[in-house]
N, C-alpha and C positions, 0 to 999 in steps of 0.2 A: 403614241401610247394611249390606250383607252383607259379612262379613269372611271371607277365605280365606287360609290360610297356604300359601305356596309353599315346599315342603320342600327348600330349598336356601339357601346363603349366597353362591352364585355371582351376583354383581351383573349380569353380562352376560346370564345365563340369565333372571334376574328381569325385566330390561328387555324381552327378547324375548317372554316370556310375557305381561307387562302389555300390550305393544303388540298382541299377537295376540288377547287376551281383554279388550279395552277395553269392558267392560260398564258401562252407567250404573247407579249405585247399588251397585257392588261395590268393595271395597277389598282390594287384594292386599298382604299382609304377608310379609316374609321371616322365616326362623327367628330371625335376629338382632334383629328387632323384637319378638319374643315373649320370654317368660322363657327365659333361656339354659339349655341342657341339652346333654349329650353326644350328638352325632349318631350314629345307628346305623351300623354297617358297611354298605357297599353290596354285600352279598353275599347278599341275600335280597329278597323282595318286600314288605318291611315299612316302607319309608321313609315313605310317605304315612300309613300307619296310626300309626306312631310319632309323627309330627308332630301328627296329629289327637288322639291320646291325651294328648300332653303339653299341647297348647294348648286343647283342647275346641272348636277351630274346624274347619270343613271344610278339607280339605287337598288340595293338588295337587302331584303329584310326577311327574317325567319320568325316562326313561332312554333311551339310544340306543346304537347300535353298528353295526358293520359285520357283515353277515350274508353269509358266503361259502358258496355252495351245495356246493362240493366238500369242505368241512369240516363238513358237516351243520349249518350255521348258525353255527359258531364264527367269530370270537370273540364276536359278539353283545354282550350287556351288559358283557362283560369286556374290550371293545376297549381301553379306556384303560390297563388293567393286564394285558394279554394275556401279556406277557413277564415279568411279576412285579412291576415297579415302576410305580406309577401315573404316567401322563403321559410315559413314556419312549417317544416316538413312533418313534425310530430302532430301538430294541430290538423294539418291537411289530411294525414293518414287517419287520425281519429275520426274526423268528419266523414271520410270516405267509408270507413268500416261501419260507422253508425248508420249511414244511409243504406248500407248493404245488409243490415240486420234483417233476417227473415228471407233473404234471397237465396234460393237453392244454389248449390255449388255449380250445377250445370249452366246456370245463368250468370255466374260471376266471371264473365269473359271480358277481356280488355286488351288494349294495345296502345303503344306509344306512337304518336303520329307527329311528324315534323313537316311543315310546309314552308316553301320559299316563295317570295314574291319579288319579281325583278321588274 
């Protein structure tokens, strides 16, 4: 059995990943199923590496965000904490709309991007 740690404790995210990567002979574990440790801050590209180094297992991490062309790709991976407080959707939306003031409709293009690191 191949074991892979999913570098999250978000139960919904884990179920989505398990469903998408339903490989025979693979077991997907969460961080909470491994030895406990302090999760690294989500401000760099080290989350999968930190999970791997702590557990010794192959690690899978993801991040996603809204990429707005007129803002040179912002907020990107900082979408959930764009206005400063993690998960404050109303404040994040307010900041985004404020920064798009004066931008013509034809330049208000965006997409949601998700990346996985294994």
